[in-house]
Phi, psi and omega in degrees: 000135181240131181235155172248122183245136173261124179258120183284175181300338179273350183097356178276148176285123183256339181204144178224132177236134178277122179263319176232116192264145162234095194315319182287343185247356183306309184297318180296320180293315180297317179299319180295313183294325179297339180274345183291150179232134181241161170286130181304142176275130182253136173236113185055038177082002182249129178296134181228154174286149176224156176247133179224154176265136183234132174257127180246122178251135176250147174227144179272141178235000000 
């Protein structure tokens, strides 16, 4: 499953879009990615939002 995540100036995920779907797992993947926290990206010393592609893999146990 491939998602596009927008990381805000604080490092929190502010938006998630599903690019490649697995219908039964979409909601779980989006919920998981929304909980992730990143180090803010700095441009000339100022925190800025960035967009990144995220691949989420699930495994059965």
